[in-house]
N, CA, C and O atoms as a GROMACS GRO file, in nm:
protein
  528
    1MET      N    1 -14.637  14.967  -6.893
    1MET     CA    2 -14.489  14.874  -6.867
    1MET      C    3 -14.509  14.779  -6.819
    1MET      O    4 -14.581  14.785  -6.719
    2SER      N    5 -14.464  14.658  -6.858
    2SER     CA    6 -14.438  14.535  -6.824
    2SER      C    7 -14.383  14.507  -6.690
    2SER      O    8 -14.292  14.581  -6.654
    3ASN      N    9 -14.424  14.409  -6.602
    3ASN     CA   10 -14.370  14.399  -6.468
    3ASN      C   11 -14.228  14.377  -6.467
    3ASN      O   12 -14.163  14.392  -6.364
    4ASN      N   13 -14.184  14.348  -6.560
    4ASN     CA   14 -14.019  14.330  -6.550
    4ASN      C   15 -13.950  14.436  -6.604
    4ASN      O   16 -13.830  14.428  -6.632
    5ARG      N   17 -14.020  14.542  -6.621
    5ARG     CA   18 -13.930  14.677  -6.661
    5ARG      C   19 -13.930  14.784  -6.552
    5ARG      O   20 -13.906  14.902  -6.576
    6VAL      N   21 -13.965  14.726  -6.405
    6VAL     CA   22 -13.965  14.805  -6.313
    6VAL      C   23 -13.903  14.731  -6.196
    6VAL      O   24 -13.916  14.609  -6.184
    7PRO      N   25 -13.834  14.807  -6.112
    7PRO     CA   26 -13.772  14.743  -6.014
    7PRO      C   27 -13.815  14.646  -5.930
    7PRO      O   28 -13.906  14.690  -5.860
    8ARG      N   29 -13.784  14.506  -5.900
    8ARG     CA   30 -13.853  14.417  -5.824
    8ARG      C   31 -13.746  14.365  -5.735
    8ARG      O   32 -13.628  14.394  -5.756
    9THR      N   33 -13.783  14.286  -5.633
    9THR     CA   34 -13.715  14.250  -5.516
    9THR      C   35 -13.642  14.103  -5.611
    9THR      O   36 -13.691  14.039  -5.704
   10LEU      N   37 -13.520  14.091  -5.548
   10LEU     CA   38 -13.448  13.961  -5.597
   10LEU      C   39 -13.522  13.855  -5.520
   10LEU      O   40 -13.574  13.898  -5.417
   11THR      N   41 -13.538  13.729  -5.546
   11THR     CA   42 -13.588  13.613  -5.490
   11THR      C   43 -13.481  13.503  -5.489
   11THR      O   44 -13.466  13.435  -5.387
   12ALA      N   45 -13.404  13.481  -5.602
   12ALA     CA   46 -13.289  13.383  -5.618
   12ALA      C   47 -13.209  13.415  -5.725
   12ALA      O   48 -13.258  13.462  -5.827
   13VAL      N   49 -13.081  13.392  -5.712
   13VAL     CA   50 -12.996  13.399  -5.830
   13VAL      C   51 -12.895  13.272  -5.870
   13VAL      O   52 -12.808  13.231  -5.793
   14LEU      N   53 -12.919  13.221  -5.986
   14LEU     CA   54 -12.871  13.114  -6.046
   14LEU      C   55 -12.752  13.158  -6.136
   14LEU      O   56 -12.769  13.256  -6.208
   15VAL      N   57 -12.647  13.102  -6.138
   15VAL     CA   58 -12.544  13.120  -6.230
   15VAL      C   59 -12.483  12.986  -6.291
   15VAL      O   60 -12.420  12.910  -6.217
   16GLU      N   61 -12.499  12.961  -6.405
   16GLU     CA   62 -12.447  12.837  -6.481
   16GLU      C   63 -12.311  12.871  -6.596
   16GLU      O   64 -12.299  12.964  -6.676
   17GLU      N   65 -12.250  12.795  -6.574
   17GLU     CA   66 -12.112  12.794  -6.650
   17GLU      C   67 -12.118  12.699  -6.732
   17GLU      O   68 -12.121  12.583  -6.691
   18THR      N   69 -12.121  12.732  -6.890
   18THR     CA   70 -12.120  12.611  -6.971
   18THR      C   71 -11.970  12.626  -7.060
   18THR      O   72 -11.886  12.705  -7.017
   19ASP      N   73 -11.946  12.555  -7.171
   19ASP     CA   74 -11.821  12.576  -7.234
   19ASP      C   75 -11.788  12.701  -7.286
   19ASP      O   76 -11.676  12.752  -7.291
   20GLU      N   77 -11.920  12.757  -7.335
   20GLU     CA   78 -11.893  12.872  -7.429
   20GLU      C   79 -11.950  13.027  -7.345
   20GLU      O   80 -11.921  13.142  -7.378
   21ASP      N   81 -12.012  12.994  -7.262
   21ASP     CA   82 -12.066  13.142  -7.190
   21ASP      C   83 -12.078  13.103  -7.036
   21ASP      O   84 -12.033  13.002  -6.983
   22ILE      N   85 -12.155  13.216  -6.971
   22ILE     CA   86 -12.206  13.220  -6.853
   22ILE      C   87 -12.356  13.240  -6.879
   22ILE      O   88 -12.388  13.298  -6.982
   23VAL      N   89 -12.446  13.200  -6.798
   23VAL     CA   90 -12.573  13.242  -6.766
   23VAL      C   91 -12.615  13.258  -6.671
   23VAL      O   92 -12.612  13.164  -6.592
   24VAL      N   93 -12.671  13.377  -6.634
   24VAL     CA   94 -12.705  13.428  -6.491
   24VAL      C   95 -12.856  13.443  -6.521
   24VAL      O   96 -12.903  13.487  -6.626
   25THR      N   97 -12.932  13.394  -6.400
   25THR     CA   98 -13.095  13.426  -6.392
   25THR      C   99 -13.111  13.493  -6.262
   25THR      O  100 -13.068  13.444  -6.157
   26TRP      N  101 -13.175  13.607  -6.269
   26TRP     CA  102 -13.207  13.685  -6.164
   26TRP      C  103 -13.359  13.654  -6.134
   26TRP      O  104 -13.445  13.704  -6.206
   27GLY      N  105 -13.393  13.577  -6.033
   27GLY     CA  106 -13.537  13.550  -6.022
   27GLY      C  107 -13.596  13.700  -5.958
   27GLY      O  108 -13.535  13.784  -5.890
   28LEU      N  109 -13.724  13.699  -6.002
   28LEU     CA  110 -13.776  13.844  -5.946
   28LEU      C  111 -13.906  13.820  -5.852
   28LEU      O  112 -13.983  13.726  -5.868
   29GLY      N  113 -13.915  13.895  -5.778
   29GLY     CA  114 -14.047  13.912  -5.684
   29GLY      C  115 -14.141  14.002  -5.718
   29GLY      O  116 -14.192  14.020  -5.828
   30GLU      N  117 -14.166  14.082  -5.572
   30GLU     CA  118 -14.263  14.180  -5.606
   30GLU      C  119 -14.184  14.320  -5.658
   30GLU      O  120 -14.065  14.348  -5.647
   31PRO      N  121 -14.276  14.384  -5.708
   31PRO     CA  122 -14.207  14.528  -5.766
   31PRO      C  123 -14.176  14.615  -5.610
   31PRO      O  124 -14.242  14.613  -5.507
   32ALA      N  125 -14.072  14.676  -5.638
   32ALA     CA  126 -14.011  14.795  -5.531
   32ALA      C  127 -14.096  14.912  -5.562
   32ALA      O  128 -14.162  14.938  -5.662
   33GLU      N  129 -14.076  14.985  -5.442
   33GLU     CA  130 -14.165  15.137  -5.440
   33GLU      C  131 -14.081  15.221  -5.481
   33GLU      O  132 -13.960  15.206  -5.466
   34GLY      N  133 -14.134  15.321  -5.537
   34GLY     CA  134 -14.041  15.443  -5.555
   34GLY      C  135 -14.039  15.455  -5.726
   34GLY      O  136 -14.070  15.363  -5.802
   35SER      N  137 -13.990  15.607  -5.773
   35SER     CA  138 -13.978  15.615  -5.909
   35SER      C  139 -13.819  15.572  -5.926
   35SER      O  140 -13.740  15.555  -5.834
   36PHE      N  141 -13.796  15.562  -6.049
   36PHE     CA  142 -13.658  15.526  -6.098
   36PHE      C  143 -13.628  15.595  -6.237
   36PHE      O  144 -13.716  15.621  -6.319
   37GLN      N  145 -13.470  15.627  -6.259
   37GLN     CA  146 -13.462  15.647  -6.374
   37GLN      C  147 -13.369  15.522  -6.430
   37GLN      O  148 -13.365  15.512  -6.552
   38PHE      N  149 -13.297  15.430  -6.355
   38PHE     CA  150 -13.263  15.301  -6.385
   38PHE      C  151 -13.255  15.243  -6.283
   38PHE      O  152 -13.260  15.298  -6.173
   39PHE      N  153 -13.241  15.119  -6.302
   39PHE     CA  154 -13.215  14.986  -6.189
   39PHE      C  155 -13.130  14.882  -6.244
   39PHE      O  156 -13.094  14.883  -6.362
   40GLY      N  157 -13.095  14.781  -6.150
   40GLY     CA  158 -13.038  14.664  -6.196
   40GLY      C  159 -13.011  14.581  -6.111
   40GLY      O  160 -13.021  14.613  -5.992
   41TYR      N  161 -12.969  14.446  -6.148
   41TYR     CA  162 -12.910  14.351  -6.055
   41TYR      C  163 -12.786  14.288  -6.106
   41TYR      O  164 -12.762  14.275  -6.226
   42GLY      N  165 -12.697  14.245  -5.996
   42GLY     CA  166 -12.578  14.214  -6.015
   42GLY      C  167 -12.528  14.104  -5.903
   42GLY      O  168 -12.585  14.073  -5.798
   43LEU      N  169 -12.405  14.054  -5.958
   43LEU     CA  170 -12.347  13.953  -5.852
   43LEU      C  171 -12.183  13.986  -5.860
   43LEU      O  172 -12.124  14.014  -5.964
   44ALA      N  173 -12.137  13.978  -5.755
   44ALA     CA  174 -12.004  13.968  -5.758
   44ALA      C  175 -11.930  13.864  -5.674
   44ALA      O  176 -11.975  13.823  -5.567
   45TYR      N  177 -11.800  13.819  -5.732
   45TYR     CA  178 -11.731  13.721  -5.648
   45TYR      C  179 -11.582  13.723  -5.655
   45TYR      O  180 -11.520  13.779  -5.745
   46TYR      N  181 -11.528  13.660  -5.554
   46TYR     CA  182 -11.382  13.698  -5.543
   46TYR      C  183 -11.317  13.542  -5.496
   46TYR      O  184 -11.381  13.448  -5.448
   47GLY      N  185 -11.186  13.547  -5.525
   47GLY     CA  186 -11.108  13.407  -5.487
   47GLY      C  187 -11.126  13.414  -5.349
   47GLY      O  188 -11.171  13.515  -5.295
   48ARG      N  189 -11.087  13.290  -5.276
   48ARG     CA  190 -11.088  13.254  -5.146
   48ARG      C  191 -10.978  13.376  -5.063
   48ARG      O  192 -10.996  13.427  -4.952
   49ASP      N  193 -10.867  13.398  -5.155
   49ASP     CA  194 -10.772  13.506  -5.107
   49ASP      C  195 -10.827  13.644  -5.098
   49ASP      O  196 -10.767  13.727  -5.030
   50GLY      N  197 -10.939  13.677  -5.162
   50GLY     CA  198 -11.006  13.810  -5.158
   50GLY      C  199 -10.974  13.878  -5.306
   50GLY      O  200 -11.016  13.990  -5.333
   51ASN      N  201 -10.893  13.797  -5.400
   51ASN     CA  202 -10.842  13.863  -5.522
   51ASN      C  203 -10.924  13.796  -5.619
   51ASN      O  204 -11.005  13.704  -5.609
   52GLY      N  205 -10.875  13.877  -5.734
   52GLY     CA  206 -10.954  13.820  -5.876
   52GLY      C  207 -11.110  13.848  -5.870
   52GLY      O  208 -11.159  13.940  -5.804
   53GLY      N  209 -11.160  13.784  -5.925
   53GLY     CA  210 -11.310  13.772  -5.959
   53GLY      C  211 -11.374  13.878  -6.044
   53GLY      O  212 -11.306  13.964  -6.100
   54LYS      N  213 -11.501  13.873  -6.055
   54LYS     CA  214 -11.573  13.956  -6.153
   54LYS      C  215 -11.679  13.999  -6.118
   54LYS      O  216 -11.724  13.951  -6.014
   55ARG      N  217 -11.756  14.100  -6.186
   55ARG     CA  218 -11.892  14.148  -6.149
   55ARG      C  219 -11.986  14.142  -6.263
   55ARG      O  220 -11.970  14.208  -6.366
   56PHE      N  221 -12.089  14.057  -6.240
   56PHE     CA  222 -12.163  14.049  -6.371
   56PHE      C  223 -12.293  14.155  -6.355
   56PHE      O  224 -12.312  14.172  -6.234
   57GLY      N  225 -12.352  14.202  -6.406
   57GLY     CA  226 -12.468  14.287  -6.402
   57GLY      C  227 -12.559  14.300  -6.528
   57GLY      O  228 -12.523  14.262  -6.639
   58VAL      N  229 -12.689  14.362  -6.498
   58VAL     CA  230 -12.784  14.409  -6.595
   58VAL      C  231 -12.842  14.522  -6.545
   58VAL      O  232 -12.878  14.535  -6.428
   59ARG      N  233 -12.854  14.623  -6.652
   59ARG     CA  234 -12.916  14.754  -6.609
   59ARG      C  235 -13.024  14.791  -6.715
   59ARG      O  236 -13.013  14.779  -6.837
   60LEU      N  237 -13.128  14.837  -6.645
   60LEU     CA  238 -13.250  14.869  -6.726
   60LEU      C  239 -13.298  14.998  -6.687
   60LEU      O  240 -13.316  15.017  -6.566
   61SER      N  241 -13.326  15.103  -6.779
   61SER     CA  242 -13.365  15.229  -6.774
   61SER      C  243 -13.506  15.258  -6.793
   61SER      O  244 -13.581  15.175  -6.844
   62ASP      N  245 -13.544  15.370  -6.753
   62ASP     CA  246 -13.697  15.430  -6.766
   62ASP      C  247 -13.688  15.461  -6.942
   62ASP      O  248 -13.789  15.511  -6.991
   63THR      N  249 -13.619  15.444  -6.998
   63THR     CA  250 -13.616  15.482  -7.145
   63THR      C  251 -13.638  15.333  -7.225
   63THR      O  252 -13.668  15.318  -7.343
   64GLN      N  253 -13.619  15.245  -7.138
   64GLN     CA  254 -13.644  15.078  -7.198
   64GLN      C  255 -13.502  15.056  -7.227
   64GLN      O  256 -13.480  14.949  -7.283
   65GLU      N  257 -13.409  15.124  -7.206
   65GLU     CA  258 -13.274  15.069  -7.253
   65GLU      C  259 -13.221  14.960  -7.152
   65GLU      O  260 -13.223  14.976  -7.030
   66VAL      N  261 -13.170  14.843  -7.219
   66VAL     CA  262 -13.144  14.736  -7.155
   66VAL      C  263 -12.979  14.716  -7.190
   66VAL      O  264 -12.938  14.717  -7.306
   67THR      N  265 -12.894  14.698  -7.075
   67THR     CA  266 -12.753  14.681  -7.124
   67THR      C  267 -12.713  14.548  -7.011
   67THR      O  268 -12.789  14.516  -6.920
   68ALA      N  269 -12.592  14.488  -7.035
   68ALA     CA  270 -12.543  14.414  -6.952
   68ALA      C  271 -12.399  14.420  -6.945
   68ALA      O  272 -12.342  14.481  -7.036
   69PHE      N  273 -12.321  14.360  -6.839
   69PHE     CA  274 -12.193  14.367  -6.843
   69PHE      C  275 -12.100  14.285  -6.765
   69PHE      O  276 -12.161  14.231  -6.673
   70ILE      N  277 -11.990  14.258  -6.767
   70ILE     CA  278 -11.905  14.211  -6.656
   70ILE      C  279 -11.770  14.295  -6.664
   70ILE      O  280 -11.708  14.338  -6.761
   71PHE      N  281 -11.742  14.304  -6.515
   71PHE     CA  282 -11.640  14.406  -6.494
   71PHE      C  283 -11.523  14.285  -6.430
   71PHE      O  284 -11.558  14.208  -6.341
   72ASP      N  285 -11.408  14.281  -6.479
   72ASP     CA  286 -11.301  14.187  -6.433
   72ASP      C  287 -11.204  14.250  -6.360
   72ASP      O  288 -11.114  14.315  -6.413
   73HIS      N  289 -11.224  14.224  -6.177
   73HIS     CA  290 -11.128  14.291  -6.118
   73HIS      C  291 -10.980  14.272  -6.118
   73HIS      O  292 -10.910  14.354  -6.057
   74ALA      N  293 -10.920  14.159  -6.186
   74ALA     CA  294 -10.806  14.115  -6.184
   74ALA      C  295 -10.745  14.218  -6.298
   74ALA      O  296 -10.638  14.275  -6.279
   75SER      N  297 -10.816  14.234  -6.407
   75SER     CA  298 -10.743  14.327  -6.508
   75SER      C  299 -10.811  14.451  -6.511
   75SER      O  300 -10.784  14.524  -6.606
   76ALA      N  301 -10.892  14.491  -6.428
   76ALA     CA  302 -10.961  14.637  -6.438
   76ALA      C  303 -11.029  14.652  -6.577
   76ALA      O  304 -11.035  14.766  -6.623
   77THR      N  305 -11.083  14.548  -6.648
   77THR     CA  306 -11.146  14.582  -6.782
   77THR      C  307 -11.303  14.560  -6.770
   77THR      O  308 -11.344  14.507  -6.667
   78GLN      N  309 -11.392  14.597  -6.866
   78GLN     CA  310 -11.511  14.560  -6.850
   78GLN      C  311 -11.548  14.542  -7.000
   78GLN      O  312 -11.508  14.616  -7.091
   79ALA      N  313 -11.639  14.420  -7.015
   79ALA     CA  314 -11.715  14.409  -7.151
   79ALA      C  315 -11.860  14.429  -7.124
   79ALA      O  316 -11.925  14.393  -7.026
   80ASN      N  317 -11.900  14.495  -7.234
   80ASN     CA  318 -12.049  14.529  -7.224
   80ASN      C  319 -12.122  14.439  -7.337
   80ASN      O  320 -12.077  14.420  -7.450
   81TYR      N  321 -12.226  14.394  -7.292
   81TYR     CA  322 -12.315  14.317  -7.389
   81TYR      C  323 -12.460  14.396  -7.419
   81TYR      O  324 -12.517  14.477  -7.345
   82THR      N  325 -12.499  14.354  -7.536
   82THR     CA  326 -12.621  14.437  -7.607
   82THR      C  327 -12.740  14.364  -7.534
   82THR      O  328 -12.739  14.268  -7.456
   83GLU      N  329 -12.860  14.451  -7.591
   83GLU     CA  330 -12.983  14.369  -7.528
   83GLU      C  331 -13.008  14.217  -7.591
   83GLU      O  332 -13.076  14.137  -7.525
   84ASP      N  333 -12.957  14.183  -7.708
   84ASP     CA  334 -13.000  14.041  -7.751
   84ASP      C  335 -12.960  13.940  -7.688
   84ASP      O  336 -13.001  13.830  -7.724
   85GLY      N  337 -12.867  13.952  -7.572
   85GLY     CA  338 -12.833  13.858  -7.491
   85GLY      C  339 -12.912  13.856  -7.359
   85GLY      O  340 -12.890  13.771  -7.272
   86VAL      N  341 -13.013  13.959  -7.345
   86VAL     CA  342 -13.087  13.963  -7.245
   86VAL      C  343 -13.237  13.914  -7.247
   86VAL      O  344 -13.316  13.965  -7.326
   87MET      N  345 -13.274  13.824  -7.169
   87MET     CA  346 -13.431  13.769  -7.197
   87MET      C  347 -13.486  13.832  -7.049
   87MET      O  348 -13.447  13.815  -6.933
   88LEU      N  349 -13.591  13.911  -7.108
   88LEU     CA  350 -13.700  13.956  -6.987
   88LEU      C  351 -13.805  13.869  -6.980
   88LEU      O  352 -13.879  13.864  -7.078
   89ARG      N  353 -13.826  13.806  -6.896
   89ARG     CA  354 -13.961  13.696  -6.855
   89ARG      C  355 -14.004  13.761  -6.727
   89ARG      O  356 -13.940  13.831  -6.649
   90GLU      N  357 -14.164  13.709  -6.725
   90GLU     CA  358 -14.223  13.765  -6.615
   90GLU      C  359 -14.174  13.747  -6.479
   90GLU      O  360 -14.190  13.834  -6.394
   91ASP      N  361 -14.112  13.630  -6.456
   91ASP     CA  362 -14.032  13.614  -6.317
   91ASP      C  363 -13.912  13.610  -6.296
   91ASP      O  364 -13.868  13.573  -6.187
   92ALA      N  365 -13.826  13.652  -6.411
   92ALA     CA  366 -13.696  13.647  -6.397
   92ALA      C  367 -13.628  13.733  -6.524
   92ALA      O  368 -13.694  13.765  -6.623
   93ILE      N  369 -13.510  13.760  -6.510
   93ILE     CA  370 -13.423  13.859  -6.615
   93ILE      C  371 -13.296  13.710  -6.649
   93ILE      O  372 -13.240  13.647  -6.559
   94VAL      N  373 -13.284  13.693  -6.751
   94VAL     CA  374 -13.176  13.570  -6.765
   94VAL      C  375 -13.088  13.650  -6.893
   94VAL      O  376 -13.138  13.692  -6.998
   95VAL      N  377 -12.952  13.658  -6.856
   95VAL     CA  378 -12.859  13.708  -6.932
   95VAL      C  379 -12.752  13.596  -6.975
   95VAL      O  380 -12.703  13.516  -6.895
   96ARG      N  381 -12.723  13.601  -7.106
   96ARG     CA  382 -12.622  13.506  -7.155
   96ARG      C  383 -12.513  13.605  -7.214
   96ARG      O  384 -12.515  13.683  -7.310
   97TYR      N  385 -12.392  13.561  -7.096
   97TYR     CA  386 -12.275  13.640  -7.123
   97TYR      C  387 -12.189  13.552  -7.246
   97TYR      O  388 -12.132  13.450  -7.209
   98ARG      N  389 -12.182  13.585  -7.367
   98ARG     CA  390 -12.120  13.490  -7.461
   98ARG      C  391 -11.968  13.507  -7.433
   98ARG      O  392 -11.919  13.617  -7.407
   99ASP      N  393 -11.894  13.388  -7.440
   99ASP     CA  394 -11.747  13.397  -7.444
   99ASP      C  395 -11.693  13.426  -7.332
   99ASP      O  396 -11.579  13.472  -7.333
  100ALA      N  397 -11.765  13.408  -7.205
  100ALA     CA  398 -11.723  13.446  -7.064
  100ALA      C  399 -11.714  13.307  -6.969
  100ALA      O  400 -11.784  13.206  -6.968
  101SER      N  401 -11.614  13.342  -6.900
  101SER     CA  402 -11.601  13.228  -6.794
  101SER      C  403 -11.595  13.282  -6.649
  101SER      O  404 -11.558  13.399  -6.636
  102ILE      N  405 -11.626  13.218  -6.549
  102ILE     CA  406 -11.575  13.243  -6.417
  102ILE      C  407 -11.453  13.281  -6.391
  102ILE      O  408 -11.445  13.385  -6.325
  103GLY      N  409 -11.337  13.219  -6.426
  103GLY     CA  410 -11.203  13.275  -6.447
  103GLY      C  411 -11.150  13.219  -6.302
  103GLY      O  412 -11.027  13.212  -6.294
  104LEU      N  413 -11.213  13.184  -6.202
  104LEU     CA  414 -11.153  13.126  -6.087
  104LEU      C  415 -11.180  12.967  -6.069
  104LEU      O  416 -11.287  12.921  -6.106
  105ASP      N  417 -11.082  12.885  -6.012
  105ASP     CA  418 -11.099  12.760  -5.980
  105ASP      C  419 -11.149  12.740  -5.850
  105ASP      O  420 -11.203  12.633  -5.822
  106ASP      N  421 -11.135  12.852  -5.749
  106ASP     CA  422 -11.209  12.817  -5.632
  106ASP      C  423 -11.258  12.973  -5.591
  106ASP      O  424 -11.182  13.069  -5.577
  107ILE      N  425 -11.396  12.975  -5.576
  107ILE     CA  426 -11.462  13.109  -5.542
  107ILE      C  427 -11.471  13.100  -5.379
  107ILE      O  428 -11.500  12.996  -5.319
  108GLY      N  429 -11.446  13.215  -5.322
  108GLY     CA  430 -11.450  13.233  -5.187
  108GLY      C  431 -11.571  13.309  -5.151
  108GLY      O  432 -11.642  13.276  -5.056
  109ILE      N  433 -11.591  13.390  -5.213
  109ILE     CA  434 -11.737  13.488  -5.173
  109ILE      C  435 -11.791  13.514  -5.289
  109ILE      O  436 -11.723  13.558  -5.382
  110ILE      N  437 -11.937  13.489  -5.301
  110ILE     CA  438 -12.010  13.537  -5.395
  110ILE      C  439 -12.150  13.564  -5.350
  110ILE      O  440 -12.220  13.494  -5.277
  111ASN      N  441 -12.180  13.700  -5.419
  111ASN     CA  442 -12.338  13.719  -5.342
  111ASN      C  443 -12.383  13.817  -5.476
  111ASN      O  444 -12.307  13.855  -5.565
  112ALA      N  445 -12.509  13.842  -5.464
  112ALA     CA  446 -12.598  13.905  -5.552
  112ALA      C  447 -12.649  14.060  -5.496
  112ALA      O  448 -12.639  14.097  -5.379
  113TYR      N  449 -12.684  14.110  -5.565
  113TYR     CA  450 -12.764  14.265  -5.532
  113TYR      C  451 -12.826  14.309  -5.638
  113TYR      O  452 -12.813  14.274  -5.756
  114SER      N  453 -12.924  14.423  -5.572
  114SER     CA  454 -13.008  14.509  -5.643
  114SER      C  455 -12.989  14.641  -5.634
  114SER      O  456 -12.937  14.677  -5.528
  115HIS      N  457 -13.017  14.734  -5.722
  115HIS     CA  458 -12.990  14.885  -5.695
  115HIS      C  459 -13.105  14.924  -5.782
  115HIS      O  460 -13.154  14.859  -5.874
  116THR      N  461 -13.149  15.075  -5.726
  116THR     CA  462 -13.213  15.157  -5.811
  116THR      C  463 -13.159  15.294  -5.813
  116THR      O  464 -13.138  15.353  -5.706
  117ASN      N  465 -13.135  15.346  -5.918
  117ASN     CA  466 -13.059  15.501  -5.929
  117ASN      C  467 -12.945  15.467  -5.854
  117ASN      O  468 -12.931  15.544  -5.759
  118GLY      N  469 -12.857  15.379  -5.863
  118GLY     CA  470 -12.741  15.369  -5.818
  118GLY      C  471 -12.727  15.343  -5.674
  118GLY      O  472 -12.616  15.346  -5.621
  119ARG      N  473 -12.847  15.315  -5.600
  119ARG     CA  474 -12.852  15.279  -5.466
  119ARG      C  475 -12.902  15.136  -5.420
  119ARG      O  476 -13.012  15.090  -5.452
  120ASP      N  477 -12.822  15.080  -5.352
  120ASP     CA  478 -12.820  14.931  -5.321
  120ASP      C  479 -12.986  14.919  -5.271
  120ASP      O  480 -13.029  15.006  -5.196
  121ARG      N  481 -13.047  14.845  -5.300
  121ARG     CA  482 -13.184  14.819  -5.249
  121ARG      C  483 -13.154  14.658  -5.138
  121ARG      O  484 -13.191  14.645  -5.021
  122GLN      N  485 -13.085  14.564  -5.215
  122GLN     CA  486 -13.066  14.442  -5.164
  122GLN      C  487 -12.932  14.416  -5.176
  122GLN      O  488 -12.888  14.436  -5.289
  123VAL      N  489 -12.840  14.369  -5.080
  123VAL     CA  490 -12.730  14.331  -5.072
  123VAL      C  491 -12.708  14.192  -5.020
  123VAL      O  492 -12.802  14.158  -4.948
  124ASP      N  493 -12.617  14.102  -5.032
  124ASP     CA  494 -12.586  13.966  -4.992
  124ASP      C  495 -12.674  13.875  -5.019
  124ASP      O  496 -12.698  13.784  -4.940
  125VAL      N  497 -12.741  13.888  -5.152
  125VAL     CA  498 -12.846  13.793  -5.169
  125VAL      C  499 -12.772  13.661  -5.242
  125VAL      O  500 -12.704  13.668  -5.345
  126PRO      N  501 -12.799  13.551  -5.171
  126PRO     CA  502 -12.739  13.413  -5.196
  126PRO      C  503 -12.726  13.397  -5.346
  126PRO      O  504 -12.798  13.466  -5.418
  127VAL      N  505 -12.636  13.309  -5.400
  127VAL     CA  506 -12.628  13.282  -5.545
  127VAL      C  507 -12.586  13.132  -5.543
  127VAL      O  508 -12.488  13.083  -5.487
  128THR      N  509 -12.693  13.065  -5.626
  128THR     CA  510 -12.644  12.926  -5.664
  128THR      C  511 -12.583  12.923  -5.778
  128THR      O  512 -12.635  12.978  -5.875
  129LEU      N  513 -12.436  12.845  -5.789
  129LEU     CA  514 -12.357  12.846  -5.897
  129LEU      C  515 -12.362  12.694  -5.944
  129LEU      O  516 -12.351  12.605  -5.859
  130MET      N  517 -12.378  12.664  -6.068
  130MET     CA  518 -12.369  12.560  -6.118
  130MET      C  519 -12.257  12.529  -6.225
  130MET      O  520 -12.266  12.599  -6.326
  131GLY      N  521 -12.160  12.445  -6.225
  131GLY     CA  522 -12.030  12.428  -6.321
  131GLY      C  523 -12.074  12.361  -6.401
  131GLY      O  524 -12.190  12.320  -6.400
  132ARG      N  525 -11.978  12.332  -6.500
  132ARG     CA  526 -11.950  12.244  -6.591
  132ARG      C  527 -11.967  12.122  -6.568
  132ARG      O  528 -11.941  12.039  -6.655
   0.00000   0.00000   0.00000
C-alpha cells in the first residue's frame, strides 16, 4: 500500500481559487499509528459573522475508495466528486473541485483537520488561502 493510502499527519494546507474551480492541497507528513477503515482531510470556513461558509473534504478507505465533497452550510447541500479530481502524490493529496467557489467575500475563520474512522486526529491546522 503506498504511503498516501494510509493516514498521515497534515503539514500544510493550501487553497487556491481560480475562475473555474477550487484546488486544495493537503501536505502530508509522517504516517499516523493505528488501524483504520477510513480516514480523511478537510477544511472548514465561515464568514466574519460566523455564518455561511463551506466544508471541503477528501476521504479514503481501506478498500482503496477515494471520494471528495463540498458541504455548503448556507444551503445545507453537499456536492460529491469522483476520484478523477483527486491526485494522490507521495507528499500531498490534491483535489480539484470543479465548478466550485469560496462563496464568501470575507472569510473570518478557516482551518483544516484530519480524521481517522470519524475521530479527529488534528484540528485547527492553519490554511493558506490564495485568491484569484
